[in-house]
VEXDREN-2710 file (C-alpha; in Angstrom, 1 decimal):
% VEXDREN-2710
k/r/px/py/pz
1/MET/8.6/-12.6/29.7
2/LYS/8.3/-9.9/27.2
3/LYS/6.4/-10.8/24.1
4/ILE/8.3/-10.9/20.8
5/ALA/7.4/-8.0/18.5
6/LEU/5.2/-9.0/15.5
7/HIS/7.8/-8.0/12.9
8/TRP/10.4/-10.3/14.6
9/GLN/7.8/-13.1/14.6
10/ILE/7.3/-12.6/10.9
11/ILE/11.0/-12.7/10.3
12/ILE/11.3/-15.9/12.4
13/GLY/8.4/-17.4/10.5
14/LEU/10.2/-16.6/7.2
15/CYS/13.5/-18.1/8.4
16/LEU/11.8/-21.3/9.7
17/GLY/9.9/-21.5/6.4
18/LEU/13.1/-21.3/4.5
19/VAL/14.7/-24.0/6.7
20/TYR/11.7/-26.3/6.6
21/GLY/11.4/-25.7/2.8
22/VAL/15.0/-26.8/2.3
23/ILE/14.6/-29.8/4.5
24/SER/11.3/-30.6/2.7
25/VAL/13.0/-30.5/-0.7
26/GLN/15.9/-32.6/0.3
27/ASN/13.8/-35.3/2.0
28/GLY/10.8/-35.4/-0.3
29/TYR/8.2/-33.9/2.0
30/GLY/6.5/-32.1/-0.9
31/GLN/3.2/-33.9/-0.6
32/PHE/3.1/-33.5/3.2
33/THR/3.8/-29.8/2.8
34/SER/1.0/-29.4/0.2
35/ASP/-1.5/-31.2/2.4
36/TRP/-0.7/-30.0/5.9
37/ILE/1.4/-26.8/5.6
38/SER/0.3/-24.9/2.5
39/PRO/-3.4/-24.6/3.5
40/PHE/-2.4/-22.2/6.3
41/GLY/-0.9/-19.9/3.7
42/THR/-4.0/-20.0/1.7
43/ILE/-6.1/-19.1/4.7
44/PHE/-3.9/-16.1/5.4
45/ILE/-4.2/-14.9/1.8
46/ASN/-8.0/-15.4/1.9
47/LEU/-8.3/-13.4/5.2
48/LEU/-6.4/-10.5/3.6
49/LYS/-8.8/-10.6/0.6
50/LEU/-11.8/-10.9/3.0
51/ILE/-11.3/-7.6/4.7
52/ALA/-9.9/-5.6/1.7
53/MET/-13.3/-4.4/0.4
54/PRO/-14.8/-3.2/3.7
55/LEU/-11.5/-1.6/4.6
56/VAL/-11.5/0.5/1.5
57/LEU/-15.2/1.3/1.6
58/ALA/-15.4/2.3/5.2
59/SER/-12.2/4.3/5.6
60/LEU/-12.7/6.2/2.3
61/VAL/-16.3/7.2/3.0
62/THR/-15.2/8.3/6.5
63/GLY/-12.3/10.4/5.0
64/VAL/-14.5/12.1/2.4
65/ALA/-17.4/12.8/4.7
66/SER/-15.1/14.4/7.2
67/LEU/-14.8/17.4/4.8
68/SER/-18.1/18.7/6.0
69/ASP/-17.0/19.3/9.6
70/VAL/-16.4/23.0/9.1
71/LYS/-17.7/24.9/6.0
72/LYS/-14.4/26.9/5.7
73/LEU/-12.4/23.7/5.4
74/SER/-14.3/22.7/2.2
75/ARG/-11.9/24.9/0.3
76/ILE/-8.9/23.6/2.3
77/GLY/-10.2/20.1/1.7
78/GLY/-10.2/20.5/-2.1
79/LYS/-6.6/21.8/-2.2
80/THR/-5.5/19.1/0.3
81/ILE/-7.0/16.2/-1.7
82/ALA/-5.7/17.6/-5.0
83/ILE/-2.1/17.7/-3.6
84/TYR/-2.4/14.3/-1.9
85/LEU/-3.6/12.6/-5.0
86/SER/-1.0/14.4/-7.2
87/THR/1.9/13.4/-5.0
88/THR/0.7/9.9/-4.9
89/ALA/0.5/9.7/-8.7
90/PHE/4.1/11.0/-8.8
91/ALA/5.1/8.4/-6.2
92/VAL/3.7/5.5/-8.2
93/THR/5.3/6.9/-11.4
94/ILE/8.7/7.1/-9.7
95/GLY/8.2/3.6/-8.4
96/LEU/7.4/2.3/-11.8
97/LEU/10.5/4.1/-13.3
98/SER/12.7/2.6/-10.6
99/VAL/11.5/-1.0/-11.0
100/ASN/11.5/-0.8/-14.8
101/ILE/15.0/0.6/-15.0
102/LEU/16.5/-1.7/-12.4
103/ASN/14.4/-4.8/-13.4
104/PRO/15.0/-6.6/-10.0
105/GLY/12.8/-9.5/-11.0
106/ASP/15.1/-10.3/-14.0
107/LYS/17.9/-11.1/-11.5
108/ILE/16.1/-14.3/-10.8
109/PRO/17.6/-17.1/-13.0
110/ASP/15.7/-17.9/-16.2
111/GLU/15.2/-21.5/-15.1
112/MET/13.5/-20.4/-11.9
113/GLN/11.4/-17.9/-13.9
114/ASN/10.3/-20.7/-16.2
115/LYS/9.3/-22.9/-13.2
116/LEU/7.3/-20.1/-11.6
117/GLN/5.6/-19.3/-14.9
118/THR/4.7/-23.0/-15.3
119/ILE/3.2/-23.0/-11.8
120/TYR/1.0/-20.0/-12.6
121/GLU/0.5/-20.7/-16.3
122/LYS/-3.3/-20.7/-16.0
123/ASP/-3.1/-17.2/-14.5
124/ALA/-0.7/-16.1/-17.2
125/SER/-3.1/-17.3/-19.9
126/LYS/-5.9/-15.3/-18.3
127/LYS/-3.6/-12.3/-18.3
128/ALA/-3.0/-12.7/-22.0
129/VAL/-6.8/-12.7/-22.6
130/ASN/-7.2/-9.6/-20.4
131/VAL/-4.5/-7.7/-22.3
132/GLN/-6.2/-8.5/-25.6
133/LYS/-9.6/-7.2/-24.1
134/VAL/-7.9/-4.0/-23.1
135/LYS/-6.5/-3.5/-26.6
136/ASP/-9.9/-4.1/-28.2
137/ARG/-11.9/-1.6/-26.0
138/GLY/-12.5/2.1/-26.6
139/PRO/-10.4/4.9/-25.1
140/LEU/-13.1/5.9/-22.5
141/GLN/-13.9/2.3/-21.5
142/PRO/-11.7/2.5/-18.3
143/ILE/-13.9/5.4/-17.1
144/VAL/-17.1/3.6/-18.0
145/ASP/-15.8/0.5/-16.1
146/MET/-15.3/2.6/-12.9
147/VAL/-19.0/3.3/-12.7
148/PRO/-20.9/0.1/-11.6
149/ASN/-24.5/-0.6/-12.2
150/ASN/-24.8/-2.8/-9.2
151/PHE/-22.6/-2.1/-6.1
152/PHE/-23.1/-5.5/-4.5
153/ASN/-21.8/-7.2/-7.7
154/SER/-18.8/-4.9/-7.5
155/ALA/-18.2/-5.6/-3.8
156/SER/-18.2/-9.3/-4.4
157/ASN/-15.0/-9.3/-6.5
158/ASN/-11.7/-7.7/-5.4
159/LYS/-10.9/-7.0/-9.0
160/ASN/-13.6/-4.3/-9.0
161/MET/-11.8/-2.1/-6.5
162/LEU/-11.9/1.0/-8.7
163/GLN/-15.7/0.7/-8.7
164/VAL/-15.9/0.4/-4.9
165/VAL/-13.6/3.4/-4.6
166/PHE/-16.0/5.4/-6.9
167/VAL/-19.0/4.3/-4.9
168/ALA/-17.3/5.3/-1.6
169/ILE/-16.4/8.7/-2.9
170/PHE/-20.0/9.1/-4.2
171/ILE/-21.5/8.2/-0.8
172/GLY/-19.1/10.5/0.9
173/ILE/-20.1/13.4/-1.3
174/GLY/-23.8/12.6/-0.7
175/LEU/-23.2/12.7/3.1
176/ILE/-21.7/16.2/2.8
177/GLN/-24.8/17.4/1.0
178/ILE/-27.3/16.5/3.8
179/PRO/-27.8/18.0/7.3
180/ASN/-25.4/16.7/9.9
181/LYS/-28.3/15.3/12.0
182/ASN/-29.3/13.1/9.1
183/SER/-25.8/12.1/8.0
184/LYS/-24.4/11.4/11.5
185/PRO/-25.9/7.9/11.9
186/LEU/-24.3/6.7/8.6
187/LYS/-21.0/8.5/9.4
188/ASP/-20.9/6.8/12.7
189/PHE/-21.6/3.5/11.1
190/PHE/-18.7/3.8/8.6
191/LYS/-16.4/5.1/11.4
192/SER/-17.3/2.1/13.5
193/LEU/-16.9/-0.2/10.6
194/THR/-13.4/1.3/9.9
195/ASP/-12.5/0.7/13.6
196/VAL/-13.7/-2.9/13.4
197/VAL/-11.8/-3.6/10.2
198/ILE/-8.6/-2.1/11.5
199/LYS/-8.9/-4.4/14.5
200/LEU/-9.4/-7.3/12.2
201/VAL/-6.3/-6.3/10.3
202/ASP/-4.5/-6.5/13.7
203/LEU/-5.9/-10.0/14.3
204/ILE/-5.1/-11.2/10.8
205/MET/-1.5/-10.0/11.2
206/LEU/-1.1/-12.2/14.3
207/MET/-1.4/-15.1/11.8
208/ALA/1.3/-13.5/9.6
209/PRO/4.2/-15.6/11.0
210/LEU/2.4/-18.8/10.3
211/GLY/1.1/-17.6/7.0
212/VAL/4.6/-16.5/5.9
213/PHE/6.0/-19.9/7.1
214/ALA/3.4/-21.8/5.0
215/LEU/3.6/-19.6/1.9
216/ILE/7.4/-19.7/1.8
217/SER/7.6/-23.4/2.5
218/GLN/5.2/-24.2/-0.3
219/THR/6.9/-21.7/-2.7
220/ILE/10.3/-23.3/-2.1
221/ASN/8.8/-26.8/-2.7
222/LYS/7.2/-25.6/-6.0
223/VAL/10.2/-23.7/-7.4
224/ALA/13.3/-25.5/-6.0
225/GLY/12.4/-29.0/-7.2
226/ASP/15.5/-31.2/-6.5
227/ASN/17.9/-28.2/-6.7
228/PRO/17.9/-26.3/-3.3
229/SER/20.7/-24.0/-4.5
230/GLN/18.1/-22.1/-6.5
231/ILE/16.6/-20.9/-3.2
232/ILE/19.8/-18.8/-2.4
233/GLU/19.5/-17.2/-5.9
234/LEU/15.9/-16.3/-5.2
235/LEU/16.7/-14.7/-1.9
236/GLY/19.6/-12.8/-3.5
237/ALA/17.2/-11.1/-5.9
238/LEU/15.2/-9.7/-2.9
239/GLY/18.1/-7.4/-2.0
240/TYR/17.9/-5.8/-5.4
241/TYR/14.1/-5.5/-5.0
242/MET/14.6/-3.7/-1.7
243/PHE/17.1/-1.4/-3.3
244/ALA/14.6/-0.5/-6.0
245/VAL/11.9/0.3/-3.4
246/ILE/14.2/2.4/-1.2
247/LEU/15.8/4.2/-4.1
248/GLY/12.3/5.2/-5.3
249/LEU/11.2/6.3/-1.8
250/VAL/14.4/8.5/-1.3
251/ALA/13.9/10.0/-4.8
252/HIS/10.3/10.8/-4.0
253/VAL/11.2/12.7/-0.8
254/LEU/14.1/14.6/-2.3
255/ILE/12.5/15.5/-5.6
256/ILE/8.8/15.8/-4.9
257/TYR/8.5/16.9/-1.2
258/THR/11.6/19.0/-1.2
259/GLY/10.6/20.5/-4.5
260/LEU/7.1/21.4/-3.4
261/MET/8.5/23.0/-0.2
262/LYS/10.8/25.2/-2.2
263/LEU/8.1/26.1/-4.7
264/PHE/5.2/26.9/-2.5
265/THR/6.6/27.8/0.9
266/LYS/9.3/30.1/2.3
267/MET/10.3/27.6/5.0
268/PRO/14.0/26.6/4.9
269/ILE/14.3/22.8/4.1
270/GLN/16.6/22.3/7.1
271/THR/14.0/23.8/9.4
272/PHE/11.3/21.5/8.0
273/TYR/13.3/18.2/8.4
274/LYS/14.7/19.2/11.8
275/GLY/11.2/20.0/13.0
276/ILE/9.5/16.8/11.7
277/ALA/12.4/14.4/12.6
278/PRO/10.9/13.0/15.8
279/ALA/7.7/12.1/14.0
280/GLN/9.7/10.5/11.3
281/LEU/11.6/8.4/13.8
282/LEU/8.4/7.3/15.5
283/ALA/6.9/6.4/12.1
284/PHE/10.0/4.4/11.3
285/SER/9.7/2.4/14.6
286/THR/6.0/1.9/14.7
287/SER/5.2/1.5/10.9
288/SER/1.9/3.3/11.6
289/SER/1.2/6.8/10.4
290/GLY/-2.0/6.6/12.5
291/ALA/-0.1/6.0/15.7
292/THR/2.4/8.7/14.8
293/LEU/-0.4/11.3/14.2
294/PRO/-0.4/13.0/17.6
295/VAL/3.4/13.6/17.4
296/THR/3.1/14.8/13.8
297/MET/0.4/17.3/14.7
298/GLU/2.4/18.5/17.7
299/ARG/5.6/19.0/15.7
300/CYS/3.8/20.7/12.8
301/GLU/2.1/23.2/15.2
302/GLU/4.9/23.9/17.6
303/GLU/8.0/23.5/15.5
304/LEU/6.8/24.3/12.0
305/GLY/4.2/27.0/12.8
306/VAL/1.2/25.3/11.1
307/SER/-2.0/26.6/12.6
308/GLU/-4.2/24.3/14.7
309/GLU/-7.1/24.8/12.3
310/VAL/-5.0/23.5/9.4
311/SER/-3.2/20.7/11.2
312/SER/-6.3/19.3/12.8
313/PHE/-7.9/18.8/9.4
314/VAL/-5.0/18.2/6.9
315/LEU/-3.0/15.7/9.1
316/PRO/-5.8/13.4/10.1
317/LEU/-7.1/13.4/6.5
318/GLY/-3.5/12.6/5.4
319/ALA/-3.2/9.7/7.7
320/THR/-6.4/8.3/6.0
321/ILE/-5.8/9.1/2.3
322/ASN/-2.1/10.1/1.8
323/MET/0.0/7.0/1.4
324/ASP/2.7/8.0/-1.1
325/GLY/5.3/5.6/0.4
326/THR/2.9/2.7/0.4
327/ALA/1.7/3.5/-3.1
328/LEU/5.3/3.6/-4.5
329/TYR/6.1/0.3/-2.7
330/GLN/3.0/-1.4/-4.1
331/ALA/3.9/-0.3/-7.7
332/VAL/7.4/-1.7/-7.4
333/ALA/6.2/-4.9/-5.7
334/ALA/3.5/-5.5/-8.3
335/VAL/6.0/-5.2/-11.2
336/PHE/8.7/-7.1/-9.4
337/ILE/6.4/-10.1/-8.7
338/ALA/5.3/-10.0/-12.4
339/GLN/8.9/-9.9/-13.5
340/THR/9.7/-12.8/-11.2
341/LEU/6.8/-14.8/-12.7
342/ASN/8.1/-13.8/-16.2
343/MET/4.8/-12.1/-16.9
344/SER/5.0/-9.0/-19.1
345/LEU/3.0/-5.9/-18.0
346/ASP/2.4/-3.6/-20.9
347/ILE/1.8/0.1/-20.8
348/SER/-2.0/-0.3/-20.3
349/ALA/-1.4/-2.7/-17.3
350/GLN/1.0/-0.2/-15.7
351/ILE/-1.5/2.6/-16.2
352/THR/-4.0/0.4/-14.4
353/ILE/-1.4/0.0/-11.6
354/VAL/-1.1/3.8/-11.4
355/LEU/-4.9/4.4/-11.3
356/THR/-5.6/1.5/-8.9
357/THR/-2.8/2.4/-6.6
358/VAL/-3.6/6.1/-6.4
359/LEU/-7.3/5.5/-5.7
360/ALA/-6.8/2.4/-3.5
361/SER/-4.2/4.2/-1.4
362/VAL/-6.9/6.6/-0.4
363/GLY/-8.6/3.8/1.5
364/THR/-5.5/2.2/3.0
365/ALA/-5.7/2.2/6.8
366/ALA/-2.8/3.8/8.7
367/VAL/-1.8/0.6/10.4
368/PRO/1.0/-1.9/9.9
369/GLY/0.2/-4.6/7.3
370/ALA/-2.7/-2.7/5.6
371/GLY/-0.4/-2.0/2.5
372/ILE/-0.2/-5.8/1.9
373/VAL/-4.0/-5.9/1.6
374/MET/-3.9/-3.2/-1.0
375/LEU/-1.1/-5.0/-2.9
376/VAL/-3.2/-8.1/-3.2
377/ILE/-5.9/-6.0/-4.9
378/ILE/-3.5/-4.3/-7.2
379/LEU/-2.0/-7.6/-8.3
380/GLU/-5.4/-9.0/-9.1
381/SER/-6.4/-5.9/-11.0
382/VAL/-3.6/-6.6/-13.5
383/GLY/-3.9/-10.4/-13.5
384/VAL/-0.8/-11.2/-11.4
385/PRO/-1.3/-14.1/-9.0
386/SER/-1.7/-12.7/-5.5
387/GLU/0.1/-15.7/-4.0
388/GLY/3.3/-14.1/-5.4
389/ILE/3.4/-11.9/-2.3
390/ALA/5.0/-14.8/-0.5
391/ILE/8.2/-13.9/-2.3
392/ILE/8.3/-10.4/-0.7
393/LEU/6.5/-10.8/2.7
394/GLY/9.7/-11.6/4.6
395/VAL/11.3/-8.2/3.9
396/ASP/8.0/-6.3/4.1
397/ARG/8.5/-5.1/7.7
398/ILE/11.7/-3.4/6.8
399/LEU/10.2/-1.7/3.8
400/ASP/7.1/-0.9/5.8
401/MET/9.2/1.2/8.3
402/VAL/10.7/3.2/5.4
403/ARG/7.5/3.8/3.5
404/THR/5.6/4.8/6.6
405/THR/8.3/7.4/7.3
406/VAL/7.7/8.7/3.8
407/ASN/3.9/8.8/4.4
408/VAL/4.3/10.9/7.5
409/THR/6.8/13.2/5.8
410/GLY/4.2/13.8/3.0
411/ASP/1.5/14.6/5.5
412/ALA/3.7/17.2/7.1
413/THR/4.8/18.7/3.8
414/VAL/1.2/19.2/2.6
415/SER/0.2/20.7/6.0
416/VAL/2.9/23.3/5.6
417/ILE/1.9/24.1/2.0
418/ILE/-1.8/24.4/2.9
419/ALA/-1.0/26.6/5.9
420/GLN/1.2/28.9/3.7
421/SER/-1.6/29.1/1.1
422/GLU/-4.1/30.1/3.8
423/ASN/-1.8/32.6/5.5
424/GLN/-1.9/30.4/8.6
425/LEU/1.8/29.5/8.8
426/ASN/3.0/31.2/11.9
427/LYS/6.5/32.4/12.5
428/ILE/8.6/30.3/14.8
429/LYS/11.8/30.9/16.8
430/GLY/15.0/30.0/15.3
END
C-alpha cells in the first residue's frame, strides 16, 4: 500500500485535531487534553527549536565558505550575495506591507483575541518591557547587539539568532582566507553537520501530524471555552491570512523579479518564464528548492543560455541563501500571529523582523518544513509566543508550495542577471 504523503498526513492531523478539539470542548475533556495530548505539541515545538541553531550555523558557514572554490567567482559571489540579500529585503518589506494593509489577524473576533491575549499575557508583558528597552537604547545598539562576546552564550538562546548569523559569516570569511588544505577539514565538518541537521528536519517533520493534532487540540480547548462556534470564526480568518501571503508573493514576482529582468537583462520576460516553468512546477510539487536544483540548473543552461560556470555557482548558492518566498511568508506569518494574539508590533519590532528574516533566511535549508524553524526564531526575536504557529501550521503546506516556487524563480532570475553582467549569457534558439 502506498504511503500517504507527509503534507496529507499533516492536513489529516489538523482535521482530526479540529474534530477532537470540538469534541473535547463539548464534553469537558480539557484537563485530559492538557495532560495527555498537549505535551506532544510541546515536544514538537521543542524539537524545532532544538535544531534551529545548528541549522543556521552549519548551512550558512558552508554557503559563505563555498565562495573560495574558484578565485574568479569571488567577484561573482559578491554580486550574487548583494542581489540575493537585496531581493530578500524587498520580499520582507512587501510581506509587511501586505499584512499591515489587509490586517488578516484583525478578522478574528475581539472576544477570541482577548482570550488569546489572556492565555499569553505573561509573554505580552515581557513584550512590553522589551519594547521599552528598545526605545531607551542608542541608535547603534542593534549593531552592537549583533556582535557577541561569547559565542556559546549566543548559541544557547534562540533569541540571539542575529549573533549566530554574524559568527557564521565571520567563520566563513575566515575559511576563505586560509589555504584549502587547512580549511577543508572544517568545511567538511560543517557540510556534514548541515547534512545531518537536514536529515533531522526530515525526522522531526514525521512527527508534524501528531504535533499539529496536539497543538490544534490544545489551542481549541484554550480559546473556545464553552462556545465551539468561535472555532469556525478562527478558521475563517486563515483564508484571509493565506490571501495576504499569496498576494505578497505574486507582487514580489511581478514587481521585483520581472523589474530586475527588464532593467538588467535583454531577455524577453516570456522567454524567461517559459524556460523556467518546469523547474517552477517541480518546486511547487516538492516544496524543496534543493530537490529542484538539478532541473533549475538544466533549464537555466539549456533554455535560458546561462553559462555552466555561472549556473554551477549562483544556483547552488541560491538554494542555500536565497529564500525570498520563505522570508515574505515569515514576515506575514509573524505579524498575523501577533495580530491574532492582539499584540502590537511597533516600527522597531517590524525592523527587527526585516533584519532577522533577511539574515536568518540565508541559513534556511532548502527542504520542506525548514521555514517553520526560522519562523519560530523570528517570533521569539520580537517576543511573540512561538506556540502561535499552531494557528497556521494546517495551511503551511499549501503556502510552502507557493513560496518554494518563488524561491526557485528568484534563483533563476539572479543567475540570468549575473550571466548578463559577466557576458556569459549565451544566445539560444527561439
